[in-house]
C-alpha positions in Angstrom: 13.7 -10.3 11.4 10.8 -7.9 10.5 10.9 -8.7 7.1 10.8 -12.5 7.4 7.7 -12.0 9.8 5.9 -9.8 6.9 6.8 -12.2 4.4 5.5 -15.3 6.6 2.2 -13.3 7.3 1.4 -12.5 3.7 2.5 -16.0 2.7 -0.2 -17.4 4.9 -2.9 -14.7 4.4 -2.7 -14.0 0.9 -5.3 -16.9 -0.4 -8.0 -15.5 2.3 -7.7 -12.1 0.7 -7.5 -13.4 -2.9 -10.8 -15.3 -2.2 -12.6 -12.5 -0.6 -11.5 -9.7 -2.0 -9.4 -10.3 -5.5 -6.4 -9.1 -6.7 -6.1 -5.3 -5.0 -5.0 -5.6 -1.6 -5.5 -2.1 -0.5 -8.3 0.2 0.8 -11.2 1.6 -1.2 -12.0 5.0 -2.0 -15.6 5.9 -1.2 -15.6 9.7 -1.1 -17.6 12.1 1.2 -20.6 10.8 3.2 -22.7 7.5 2.8 -21.8 5.3 0.3 -23.4 2.1 -1.3 -20.4 1.5 -3.7 -19.2 -1.9 -4.4 -16.2 -2.5 -2.5 -14.1 -3.8 -5.3 -15.0 -0.8 -7.5 -14.0 1.2 -4.3 -10.5 -0.2 -4.6 -10.3 0.5 -8.5 -11.4 3.9 -7.6 -8.7 4.8 -5.1 -6.3 3.8 -7.8 -8.0 6.2 -10.4 -8.3 8.9 -7.9 -4.6 8.8 -6.6 -3.7 9.0 -10.6 -5.9 12.0 -11.1 -4.8 13.5 -8.0 -1.2 13.3 -8.9 -2.0 14.3 -12.7 -0.4 11.0 -14.0 -1.9 10.2 -17.3 1.1 8.2 -18.9 4.3 6.4 -17.7 6.6 4.3 -19.7 8.5 2.6 -16.8 6.8 2.3 -13.4 7.8 0.8 -10.1 5.2 -0.8 -7.8 6.8 -0.9 -4.7 5.5 -3.2 -2.4 2.8 -4.8 -5.2 1.0 -7.7 -3.5 -0.3 -9.9 -6.3 0.4 -7.0 -8.7 -3.2 -5.8 -9.0 -2.0 -2.3 -9.3 0.9 -3.4 -11.5 -1.4 -4.7 -14.2 -3.9 -1.7 -13.9 -1.2 0.7 -14.3 0.4 -1.0 -17.0 -2.6 -0.9 -19.2 -4.2 2.6 -18.2 -0.7 4.4 -18.4 0.4 2.6 -21.5 3.4 1.4 -19.7 6.4 -0.6 -21.6 7.6 -2.0 -18.3 6.4 -2.4 -14.6 8.4 -3.9 -11.8 6.5 -5.1 -8.8 8.1 -6.1 -5.7 7.0 -8.0 -2.6 8.4 -9.8 0.3 6.0 -12.5 -0.1 7.1 -15.5 -2.5 3.5 -16.7 -2.5 2.3 -13.2 -3.7 5.3 -13.1 -6.3 4.1 -16.3 -7.7 0.6 -15.6 -7.9 1.2 -12.3 -9.4 3.4 -14.0 -12.1 0.6 -16.3 -12.6 -1.9 -13.3 -13.1 0.6 -11.3 -15.5 0.5 -14.5 -17.7 -3.3 -14.9 -17.7 -3.6 -11.1 -18.5 -1.1 -11.4 -21.4 1.0 -8.8 -19.8 4.2 -11.1 -18.7 6.2 -9.2 -21.3 5.5 -5.9 -19.4 4.7 -6.6 -15.9 7.2 -8.6 -13.7 6.4 -9.5 -10.2 9.4 -10.5 -7.8 9.8 -11.8 -4.5 12.3 -8.9 -3.6 12.9 -6.3 -0.8 12.0 -3.0 -2.4 15.0 -1.3 -0.3 17.5 -3.6 -2.2 16.7 -1.8 -5.5 19.6 0.5 -6.9 19.5 3.1 -9.3 20.7 0.6 -12.0 17.1 -0.9 -11.6 15.5 2.1 -13.0 15.2 4.8 -13.9 11.3 4.9 -13.5 8.7 7.5 -14.6 6.4 6.7 -11.6 7.2 5.1 -8.4 3.8 3.8 -7.1 3.8 3.1 -3.3 0.1 1.9 -2.5 0.2 0.8 1.4 3.7 -0.6 1.7 5.7 2.4 3.1 4.1 1.7 6.7 6.4 -1.4 6.4 9.6 0.4 5.9 11.3 1.4 9.3 13.7 4.0 7.8 11.3 6.4 5.9 13.9 8.6 5.1 15.9 6.1 3.5 13.1 4.8 1.6 12.1 8.1 0.0 15.9 8.7 -0.9 15.8 5.5 -2.5 12.7 6.4 -4.6 14.3 9.8 -5.5 17.2 8.0 -6.7 15.2 5.4 -8.6 13.2 8.1 -10.5 14.2 9.6 -14.0 14.4 13.3 -14.0 10.6 14.5 -14.1 9.6 11.4 -12.7 6.7 11.2 -10.3 6.2 9.6 -6.8 2.6 8.5 -5.6 2.4 7.0 -2.0 -0.6 6.2 0.0 0.4 5.0 3.5 -0.8 4.4 7.0 0.2 7.2 9.6 -0.4 8.2 12.9 -2.1 11.5 13.6 -0.1 14.7 13.7 1.4 16.0 16.8 1.3 18.3 19.2 -0.9 17.4 21.0 1.2 14.2 22.1 -0.1 11.0 21.5 -2.3 9.6 24.3 -2.1 6.3 26.0 -5.2 5.4 24.1 -3.5 6.4 20.9 -0.2 4.3 21.8 -2.4 1.3 22.8 -4.0 1.2 19.5 -1.0 1.7 17.5 0.9 -0.8 19.8 -1.6 -3.5 18.9 -1.7 -2.7 15.0 2.2 -2.8 14.7 2.2 -6.2 16.6 -0.6 -7.8 14.7 0.6 -6.5 11.2 4.3 -6.6 11.8 5.0 -2.9 11.5 7.6 -0.7 12.6 6.7 2.6 14.2 4.3 4.8 12.2 5.1 8.2 11.4 2.8 11.4 10.8 2.4 12.5 7.4 4.2 15.7 8.1 7.4 13.9 8.8 7.2 11.8 5.5 6.9 15.1 3.7 9.9 16.6 5.6 11.9 13.6 4.5 10.7 13.9 0.7 11.8 17.3 1.0 15.4 16.4 2.1 15.8 13.8 -0.6 15.2 16.4 -3.1 11.8 16.3 -4.1 9.8 19.1 -5.3 6.0 19.9 -6.0 5.3 18.2 -2.9 1.4 17.7 -1.9 0.2 15.9 0.9 -3.5 15.2 2.0 -5.6 12.9 4.5 -8.1 10.8 3.0 -9.0 8.8 6.1 -12.7 9.9 5.7 -12.8 8.7 2.4 -11.6 5.2 2.8 -12.5 4.7 6.4 -15.5 2.3 5.4 -13.4 -0.1 4.0 -12.6 -1.8 7.3 -16.3 -2.4 8.0 -16.6 -3.9 4.6 -13.5 -6.2 5.4 -15.0 -7.4 8.9 -18.3 -8.4 7.1 -16.4 -10.0 4.5 -14.3 -11.8 7.0 -17.5 -13.4 8.6 -18.8 -15.2 5.7 -18.4 -19.0 6.0 -15.7 -19.1 3.1 -13.7 -16.5 4.7 -13.8 -18.2 8.2 -12.7 -21.4 6.6 -9.8 -19.8 5.0 -8.7 -18.0 8.2 -8.7 -21.3 10.0 -6.7 -23.0 7.2 -4.2 -19.8 7.2 -3.3 -20.2 10.7 -2.8 -18.3 13.9 -0.9 -15.1 12.3 -3.6 -14.5 9.8 -6.4 -15.0 12.5 -4.7 -12.4 14.6 -4.2 -10.2 11.6 -8.0 -10.5 11.1 -8.5 -9.6 14.8 -6.6 -6.4 14.1 -9.3 -5.2 11.9 -11.3 -3.8 14.8 -8.3 -1.8 16.1 -7.9 -0.2 12.5 -11.7 0.8 12.8 -11.2 2.2 16.2 -8.1 3.9 15.1 -9.7 5.7 12.3 -12.7 6.5 14.4 -10.6 8.3 17.2 -8.4 9.9 14.7 -5.3 7.9 15.7 -4.8 6.3 12.3 -4.6 8.4 9.3 -4.5 7.6 5.6 -1.9 9.8 4.2 -1.2 10.2 0.7 1.8 12.2 -0.8 2.6 13.2 -4.4 6.3 14.7 -5.4 8.3 15.0 -8.6 12.1 14.7 -9.1 13.2 17.9 -10.6 14.0 17.8 -14.4 
């Protein structure tokens, strides 16, 4: 089962990521042109730029759908003055680490990090003022069902902010080189087929969302993968990879495919914002 493979992958690889990059398990935002920006700062900048782009300044109840170890959950809780944040991850290791980090940050009464399939959520788990989906939607096979669920979980007037891996728009049709890169990335990261951003927008419209906006931030985040590769070559990271086992090593090897995918325009970093009508 795909979810079991995803959970196993993150159970084994999370410690490597924490040792190398810290609590935020997503791209960094580098802006336009060359950047000497610190990579952990770039990750925080991605969160802040997303919030600014979505005009979100406050949210009382937040769902962090696919939360990793809850880096975004804790950051959003404090920045947006939330009273309740629910983070869901398939990985029990990530949920345990996230719960510990919540406790260390004195946020246990606000932030909950659970080992739970976000697709198992029901409207009674909400309503939420903000659904935050940071690089997790690519793991969901039925994107239309996911977006309908997010709509149902939101309170009237609530906001969805999503960043996700996509493949480029078609036409022209995907080439054999495109398909080869996508196939390797999907296999190594345990992903269902990726979708173009325009299809996610259509699915969001069908779910009932309004105020839809989308954008392609591939150029702004592309330097991230080269930074990850350089980090992975450090002695501590290499040791961690060996301890984590073969699936994690294979995942690390997929980094070069991500770099190629961005370079040739096959992979896109799509962002979407939408609102549930009042």
